[in-house]
C-alpha positions in Angstrom: 120.2 101.5 92.1 120.3 100.0 88.6 123.3 99.7 86.6 123.9 100.7 82.9 123.8 97.4 80.5 126.2 97.3 77.5 125.4 95.0 74.9 128.8 93.2 74.3 130.4 93.0 77.6 127.2 92.8 80.0 127.0 94.8 82.9 129.2 98.3 82.9 131.3 97.9 86.5 131.1 100.8 88.6 128.5 103.2 86.3 125.3 103.6 87.9 122.2 104.9 86.1 120.4 107.8 87.8 117.2 107.2 89.1 114.2 108.0 86.6 111.4 110.1 87.3 108.1 108.2 86.7 105.5 109.4 84.6 102.6 107.8 86.5 100.1 109.5 84.4 100.7 108.4 81.1 102.0 105.3 82.2 98.7 104.1 84.0 96.6 105.7 81.8 98.2 103.6 78.8 98.2 100.4 80.9 94.3 101.1 81.4 94.0 100.9 77.7 96.2 98.2 76.8 93.8 96.2 79.5 90.8 97.5 77.9 91.9 96.6 74.5 93.0 93.1 75.6 90.0 92.3 77.3 88.0 93.3 74.0 90.4 91.5 71.9 89.4 88.1 74.1 86.0 88.8 74.4 85.6 89.2 70.3 88.8 87.6 68.8 89.4 90.8 66.9 93.0 91.1 65.5 92.6 94.8 66.5 92.4 94.6 69.7 95.5 92.6 69.9 97.2 95.2 68.0 95.8 98.2 70.2 96.9 96.1 73.6 100.4 96.0 71.9 100.5 99.6 71.1 99.2 100.7 74.4 101.6 98.8 76.2 104.4 100.3 74.3 103.4 103.5 74.8 103.0 103.0 78.3 106.5 101.9 78.7 107.6 104.6 76.5 106.1 107.4 78.5 108.1 106.1 81.6 111.5 106.2 79.3 111.1 109.3 77.9 109.8 111.0 80.9 106.5 112.2 79.5 105.4 115.5 81.9 101.9 115.1 83.2 99.3 117.4 81.6 97.9 120.0 83.4 94.8 118.3 84.4 96.8 115.6 85.7 96.3 117.3 89.2 93.1 118.1 89.3 92.2 114.4 88.5 94.4 113.4 91.3 93.2 115.5 94.1 89.3 114.1 92.8 90.2 111.0 93.0 91.8 111.5 96.6 88.2 113.4 97.9 86.4 110.3 96.3 88.5 108.0 98.3 87.8 110.3 101.3 91.1 111.2 101.9 91.0 115.1 101.7 
């Protein structure tokens, strides 16, 4: 398990951080938007595309750190995705 980190002394011995619950819905949503913005910025050389990629990347990490709950329609989207892949 990852240990807590103290900026002055390095790793805190003996203190372990509890495992975090992943917020896959928001993490994946913002990660896809990040790549879309980055591709747009590369194709058009627009500075706002790079800024959008930066913001979406930060939101993706924030969703995991703050444990944002999945929206109510996330289960329906997951079921639709499973049907499209032929799992159910």
